[in-house]
C-alpha positions in Angstrom: -12.1 -2.6 13.5 -11.2 -0.6 10.2 -8.9 -2.0 8.0 -6.8 -0.4 5.2 -5.5 -3.0 2.5 -2.3 -1.9 0.4 -1.7 -3.8 -2.6 1.4 -2.5 -4.4 4.3 -3.6 -6.6 7.9 -4.4 -5.1 11.2 -4.4 -6.7 12.8 -7.9 -6.4 15.8 -7.9 -3.8 15.7 -4.3 -3.1 14.6 -3.8 0.3 15.4 -0.2 0.5 13.3 1.0 -2.2 10.4 -1.2 -1.0 10.6 0.1 2.4 10.5 3.6 1.1 7.5 2.6 -1.0 5.5 0.7 1.8 6.3 4.0 4.0 4.6 6.3 1.7 1.6 4.1 1.2 1.2 3.4 4.8 1.3 7.4 5.5 -1.5 7.8 2.9 -3.6 5.0 4.1 -3.6 6.5 8.0 -5.3 9.5 6.4 -8.6 7.3 6.5 -7.9 6.5 10.2 -7.5 2.9 10.0 -7.1 0.7 13.1 -4.8 -2.0 10.9 -3.1 -1.9 7.9 -2.1 -4.9 6.1 0.6 -5.5 3.4 1.1 -8.4 1.1 3.4 -11.4 1.2 7.2 -10.8 1.2 6.7 -7.2 0.7 10.4 -6.3 1.3 12.2 -8.6 -0.6 9.7 -9.8 -3.4 8.5 -13.4 -4.3 11.2 -15.0 -6.1 13.2 -17.6 -4.1 16.7 -17.3 -4.9 16.4 -13.6 -4.0 14.6 -14.1 -0.9 17.4 -16.4 0.4 20.2 -13.8 -0.6 18.5 -10.7 0.5 16.2 -11.9 3.4 16.8 -10.0 6.9 16.6 -10.5 10.5 14.0 -8.3 12.3 16.7 -6.1 13.7 17.3 -4.6 10.2 15.5 -4.4 6.9 11.9 -3.3 6.8 10.6 -4.4 10.2 12.1 -1.8 12.3 10.5 0.9 9.9 7.3 -0.8 10.3 7.5 -0.8 13.9 8.3 3.2 13.9 5.3 3.8 11.7 2.9 2.1 13.8 4.1 3.6 16.8 4.1 6.9 15.2 0.4 6.7 13.9 -0.9 4.3 16.6 -1.9 1.6 14.2 -1.6 -2.2 14.1 0.2 -3.6 11.0 0.3 -6.9 9.5 2.9 -7.5 6.7 4.3 -10.3 5.0 8.4 -10.1 5.5 11.3 -12.2 4.7 13.0 -13.5 8.1 16.3 -14.6 8.6 17.3 -16.5 11.6 20.9 -18.1 11.5 21.0 -19.9 8.4 17.2 -20.4 8.2 15.0 -18.3 5.9 11.3 -18.0 6.8 8.3 -16.6 4.7 6.8 -14.8 7.4 4.1 -12.4 8.7 5.1 -9.6 11.4 2.2 -8.4 13.5 2.9 -5.0 15.0 0.8 -3.3 17.7 0.0 0.5 18.2 3.0 0.5 20.4 5.3 -0.4 17.8 5.8 -3.7 19.4 5.9 -7.2 17.7 3.1 -8.8 19.1 3.0 -11.9 16.8 4.9 -13.8 14.2 3.6 -16.3 11.8 5.7 -18.3 9.7 4.3 -20.0 6.9 3.5 -23.7 7.7 2.4 -24.9 4.1 5.0 -24.4 1.7 4.3 -24.6 -2.2 6.2 -27.9 -3.3 5.3 -27.5 -7.2 7.4 -26.1 -10.2 8.4 -23.7 -10.9 8.4 -22.1 -7.1 9.6 -25.2 -4.7 9.5 -23.0 -1.7 10.6 -25.9 0.2 14.0 -26.0 -1.6 14.8 -22.5 -0.4 13.2 -21.6 2.8 12.1 -23.5 6.0 8.7 -24.3 7.0 6.9 -22.8 10.3 5.3 -24.9 12.8 2.5 -23.2 14.5 -0.7 -21.7 13.7 -1.3 -17.9 13.4 -3.6 -17.1 16.1 -3.3 -13.8 17.7 -5.2 -10.8 19.2 -5.5 -7.2 17.8 -7.3 -4.6 20.1 -8.7 -7.4 22.1 -10.0 -9.1 18.8 -8.8 -12.7 18.2 -7.4 -12.9 14.7 -6.1 -15.7 12.3 -3.1 -15.3 9.9 -2.3 -17.5 7.1 -0.2 -16.8 3.8 -1.1 -17.0 0.1 -1.2 -20.5 -0.9 -2.5 -21.7 2.6 -6.0 -20.3 1.5 -6.4 -23.5 -0.4 -6.3 -25.5 2.9 -9.6 -24.9 4.4 -8.7 -27.0 7.5 -6.2 -24.0 8.5 -9.0 -21.4 8.4 -11.4 -23.8 10.2 -9.0 -24.5 12.9 -8.4 -20.8 13.4 -12.1 -20.0 13.5 -12.8 -23.0 16.2 -10.1 -21.3 18.1 -11.9 -18.3 18.3 -10.5 -16.1 15.4 -13.3 -13.4 14.2 -11.0 -12.0 11.3 -8.9 -13.9 8.9 -6.0 -11.8 7.6 -4.0 -13.1 4.3 -1.0 -11.4 2.8 -0.5 -13.1 -0.5 1.6 -12.6 -3.7 -1.0 -14.6 -5.6 -0.5 -15.1 -9.5 -2.6 -13.3 -12.0 -3.3 -16.4 -13.8 -5.2 -18.1 -11.2 -6.8 -14.9 -10.0 -10.5 -16.8 -10.3 -9.4 -19.1 -7.6 -8.3 -16.2 -5.3 -11.7 -14.7 -5.3 -13.5 -17.8 -5.1 -11.4 -19.5 -2.0 -11.3 -16.0 -0.1 -15.0 -16.1 -0.4 -15.3 -19.5 0.5 -13.1 -19.2 3.7 -15.2 -16.5 4.9 -18.7 -18.2 4.3 -17.8 -21.5 5.6 -16.4 -20.0 8.7 -18.7 -17.2 9.2 -16.0 -14.7 9.8 -14.4 -11.8 7.9 -11.5 -12.1 5.6 -9.2 -9.3 4.7 -6.7 -10.4 1.9 -3.8 -8.2 0.7 -2.2 -9.6 -2.8 0.6 -7.7 -4.5 1.0 -6.4 -8.0 3.5 -6.7 -10.6 5.6 -9.9 -11.1 8.9 -11.7 -10.1 10.5 -13.3 -13.1 7.4 -13.2 -15.0 5.2 -15.0 -12.6 
């Protein structure tokens, strides 16, 4: 499997502009003929809790329909961190879209950050299931950002058969050494590949 990792900045709360930017970079990535493109966490809204709650979308609107169109147009798989609005609930989710432009997997972040200044648990809802899926007949696992700190999650996915771990993230620059060590550790201890996409820029100085 050939993977393209896209790491870009996003404009907080501006789903329209962020979608245009993502479309541009996916079109650039397909020149390298990838099987799969992975994008960072909350690539549609940015990573500011109040903004996420205010601007999050259901997957019939927002960025996801464009990702589905691009996946089908270029016959690629896409993994992207995106907001998900379901009734009055908001999730920090990951969409897995197959080559036909279909949503073949949905992962909702299960381990929310409970520390200041982020406090995800005060704004968004917690997922309840591990992210084990299949891409082109290859079993894969998906976790989100902060969850890289929990070796049990990656280990559980490995024991269930995952051969690759994908990690959309909005990991802060101040803890970049942790990012390098933890992503490497998850790969070494489970003997599988890790593909991690972090974003650039900042939200409210973080």
